[in-house]
N, C-alpha and C positions, 0 to 999 in steps of 0.2 A: 324624770328621776323616779317619781312615784311608780310609774309603769314598770321600770326596771326592777324596783324592789319587790313588787308583786310577783313578777315572773320568777325572780330568783328564789323567793320564799316557797312558792308552789313547787318549783323544781326540786329543791332540797328536801321538802317534806315527802315528796313521792319516792325519792330515792333513799333518804335516811329518815326512818320513822321517828327517831329521837329528836329530830330537829324541830325547834320551837320558833314560832313567828315572833319577831322582835316587837317590843311594845310600841304602840302607835299613839298619836295624839287624838284623843276622843272628841276633841272639840270640832274636828273636821270629819265629816262623814262623806265618803265617796263610794260610789257603787263599784264593786270589784268586777273587773271584766271576766268573761267566761273563757278561761284559759285551759287548754288541754296540754298535758305533758306526756310525751312519748318516751319511754325508756327502752334501752337495749337490754332485753332480758338475758341474751347470751353473754353480754359483757359482765352483767351482775353475777350470773351463776356459772362462771367459767369452770369452776372446780367440778361442777356436776356434768359438764359436757363429755360426750363420748369422743374418743380419739378417732381421727379420720382413718379410713381403711388403709392397710399397708399397700404401697404401690405395687403394681403387677410386676413380677420378675421379668427382666429383659429377655427377649428371645435369644436363644443360642447359649444359655448358661448350661454348663456341662455338669452332669452328675456321674458318680461312679457306683457300681454295684457292690454292695457289701456281702451278698451271698449269691449262691447259684439259684436260679429259678427256671423251672421247666413249665412251659405253657400248658394250661389246663383246658383252654378252649382255643378255637381257631383264631380268635381275636387277640389272644395274649401274645406276649413277646418273650421268648426264652433268652436267658443270658447267664453268664458265669461271673463269679466274683472278680472284680477288677475291670470288667467291661465298662466302657463309657457310653452314657446315654444322654439324649437331649429331650427334656419334657416339652411336648407341643401343646398339651392341654391338661390342666390339673383339675380332677373331679374327685374331691374328698380323698378317699383311701386308694383309689385307682387312677393312675395317670396314663394319658396317651402319649407315647414317647417314640423317638427314633433312636435306634442303636447306631452309635458312631463307630464302634469297634467290636470285635468278638464274633461269636458264632452267628449272630443275627445282624451283622453289620449292614447298614443301609435299609433295614426293614423297620416297619412301624407296627405298634400294637400296644396293648394295655400292660402296665407293670404295677406291682404292689408298691405303694409309696414308701413303706417302711423297709424296703429292701435296698434303697439307694440313699446317697447323701451327697451334698455338694462336694465337688472334687477337691476344693481347697479347705474343707472343714476338718475338724478333728475326728468326726465320725468316720471319715474316709480312711483314716490311718489304721493299719492292722493291729497296732498295739494299744488302741484306745478302747477302753471298756467303761462307758459312762455310768453304768449302774453299779460298778464295783467301788466300794468305799476304800479310802486310803489304808486304813488299818487292815482291812480284809486282804487288800493287794499285798501289803508287806508280809502278812501271815502266810499267804500262798507262796510268795517268792522265797521266803526263808524256811519253808517246810522241809523236813528231813527227807521227804521223798524226792526233792529236787537236788540234783547234783550241782556243785559249785559252777556257776556260769551257764547253767542249762536254760535260764530265761533269755539268754541272748539268741541262741539257736539250738534246736534239738538235733541230735545226731541223725535221727530218722528223716530229717528234712533234706539232707544232702546225700548225694550218691556219687561214690568215687568213680573216676573214669580213667582214661589212658594218661600215661606220663607225658607231660608237655615239655618241660625243660627243668634243668637244675639251676638254682639261683644261689645267691650268697647265703641266704638264711635256710635253705632247704630245697627239697624237690617241689616242683609245681605240677599239679595234675589238672586235667580238664575234668570238670564234673557237671552234674545236673542237680540243681537245687529246686525243691518242691515239684519235681518231675516236669518242669517247664522252662527253667532259666539256666542257660549254659553259663558256667562260672569257672574261675581259676581257683584252685584249692592249694594253698601254700602250706607245706608242712615243715616242721623244725628238724634239722639234722641233729641227731642225738650227740650231745657233747660239744657242739660247736659254739653255743652261746647259752646264756642263762634264759630260762623260759620267761622270766620277767621282762627281759630285753625284747624278746620276741613279741610279747603282748603289748609292750610299749609302742611298737610299730603300729599296731592296730589302734591304740589310743590316739596316736598322732593323726593317722589317716582319717579317722572318723570325724575329726574336727575340720578337715580341709576338704572343701567342695569346689571343684572347678572343672570345666569341660576338658581341660588338658592335664588333669591329674587322674590317676587310677582311682576308681570309686570303691570304697570298702562296703561290703554287704553285711558281713557278720563275722563274729569270732566264735568258734565252736569249742565250748567247754574249756576247762583248765586241766583236763586229764590227758595223758598220753594216748594217741599222738595229738599234740596241739596243732591247730591249723586255722588259717585265715581265709575267708571266702571273699573274693573280689570279682569285679567284672572281668570278663574274658576278652582278650584282644586276639583276634584270629590269626595274625601274622607273627606272633611271638615278639622277641626282642628286636630292637632296631639293629643291633650288631649282626645278628643272624640274618635278618632280612636284607641288609646291605651286602652280605657276603654270598648270598644265593643268587640264582639266575635272575629272578625278578628284580632284585636290588640293582644288579649291574645294568639293567635296562632303564634306570631312572635318568631323566633329563636334569640338567642343572636347575631348572625352575622347580622341579619336584623336590630336589635336595634342599633348596633354599626355603621352600614352603614348609618342609618338615622341620627344619631348624627353627623357623619362625614360630611354629606350634610349641616347640620345647621352650623357647624363650618366653612365650605367652604364659605357659604353666609356671615357669620359674619366676616371672614377674609377679604372679599371684603370691607365691611363697615369700618373695621379697616384701610385698605389701603387708603380709601377715607376720613379718619378723621371724621367719623360719629360715634355717639353712639346711641344705640337703646333705652335703659332705661326701657324696659319692655319685655325683652326676657324671654319667658316661652313657655311651650308646647301649651298653648291656642293660642299663636300668631305665631305658625308654622302651615302651611297648607300642606295637603297630597294629592297627586294625584295618578294616576295609577302606578303600579309597585313600590309602596313605595317611590315615588319621594317627597322630602320635600323642602319647600321654606319658607323663613322667611317673615313674614307679619307684618302689623301694625306699620308704622313708624311715627305715629302721635306724639309720645313723643320724637322722635329722634331729635338730635341737631348736628349741624356741627361746628367744631372748626374753627373760623375765622382767627386765627393766628397760625403759626407753633409752637410757644412756649406755646400755650394754650391747655392743655390736660384735663381740668376739667370743667364740666358744673355745675353751682350752681343753683339749683332749687329755684323757688320763694317760699316764706314763705306760708305755708298752702297747698302746692302741695301734692296730694295724690299719693301713690305708694304702690305696693304689698309688704308687709313687708317680707314675707317668701321667696321671690325671690331676695330681695335687699341686696346689700353689706353693711357691718356695717358703713363704712364711708359715704355712701349715706343716711342711716337711721339717723345717729347722726349729720351729718354736711350738709346734703342736697347736697353733692358734688358727681357728677357722672362722670365717665370716661369710656374708653373702658375696663379698668380693672374691673370696677363694672359690666360691661356686662359679663366679664369672670366669675365672681362669679355667676351670674344668670345662665350662661351656665352649671356650676356644678350642680345647682338645677335642670335644665332641664334634665341633664343626669340621675339624681335620678328619675325624673318622667318617663323617658323612661324605665329604668330598672324595675321599680315597676309597670309598666302598668298604669300610670296615678294616682298614689297614691298622696295624699296631703303631701307636705314636712312637716317635724316636726309634725307628725300626733298626737302626744300626748300633744303638746304645743300650747298655744295661741300666738297671735301676741305680746302681752306685754312680755310674757315669753321669746320669741325669742329675742326681743330687749334687754332684760336684760342679757341673757346668752351668746350671741355671743361675746361681748367684753371680757368675761371671758374665751374664748377659746372653748366654747361648739360647737361641730360639730355633724352632724347626723352620726350614725354608718353605717357600710356597710350593704346594703340591702341583703336579702336572695338571694342566687343563683347568686350573682354578683361577677365576677372575681376580684381578688386582683388588677390586672393590671388596670381595669376600675375604681375601687374605689380609687386607687392612683391618677388617673387623677382628680377625683372629689375633693380630698383633696388638690391638687395643685391649683385648682380654688378657694378654700376656705381659702387660706392663708391670715393672718391678714393684712399684708402689701400689698397694690396693686402692688407695684413694683416687688414683689416676685411671682406674678401670671404669668402663661405663656401667650403668645400671641395666638390669634386664629389661626394663621398660624401654630404654634407649635401644638396646639390641633388637628388641622386637620390631620397633618401627623402622630401624635401619634395614632389617632383612625384608620387611614388607615393602619398603620403598623400592626394592629391586624391581618389582612388577610395574612400577610407574616410570622406570627409566628405560632408555633405549639400549637393548641388549647389545646392539652392534657397537656401542661405544666402549664396551669392555675390551681389555687387552690381556694377553697372557702374561702374568707377572713374572713367570720364569725367565722371560727374555731380559729382565732388568738386572 
């Protein structure tokens, strides 16, 4: 016990200088053993320790060029802003890197470190100015020299091109943005709608990002002519594509794949609580390799409340009768389920290569017959499986219609089934 007390006292005194040895009985005198105490200096002085070095960045991390750079020596690497590079060796201000894209693709050389930024960082964004204070930024944006909306995109950055097509909101042109990016430029038809409604389309589009939705690039000023800049789809509208020679050569599997892509885009809108209100082949755009994307969200509405699932249109609102669900025609009430009805009509358009729905009926006749249970018959050469999907979309009660998520997997399921098991529904 005495040995333990001695060891404990020496240990505490070496670690805590204020520690005093407890009083002992002077009547007994024993020789203290020669005890050495070893302390962990690192543990005692943790606050004074230097941090360990930052781990070496993993190979293969991609950087993006912020500015153009022209090689000054034969060992340098030239690149343009936006090019992607992979640093192979970092040596203070100059890095040895490999160009992954751009004018020096697959070449290696030295680059200035301050000319690049990690591809996923804020520094890589064209709108990010780290040295600009907030007040200074607000002052510049609200300066009298700036026209209203000019900070979204300057007129000089876009270049008008040839007329591409005429749409519901105005004419659509092919253009060139920043001298390098092909875009679609949508203009407003004078007098057809309020400019605020036109800009509302852009406000909706910029919030929605999905591979099967048309991507908004910019809104150009709030002066006439107002226009919206979006990605360009090389083949134009699905309706025109179906009606042309290339469309008529599509196989059934191609048609179903295109329909599945539209259902995929609409399933995203469904998940975001948006309704389209004008889903039709004319509002789906086609790119290379039959890539389809849903367009024209000008009539779209978002549900503001979780329990609100119906949008009631204003009195006098115009809408395409032959694509519109009965409850929307008769009561002006739109929901994602009325979009499902329209999708069934779009399926009919795809299978018939752009034929007008209800080809022998007028709009008035359609409005009169739908409440009585009238539905279009199965188109020629349409598999029963596909016609059954159309009929599910056309059920009288909106609650009985499938979701777009269900429609997507049902269409994609086609490729897992034996095509030979299909039969022509027109025989029944």
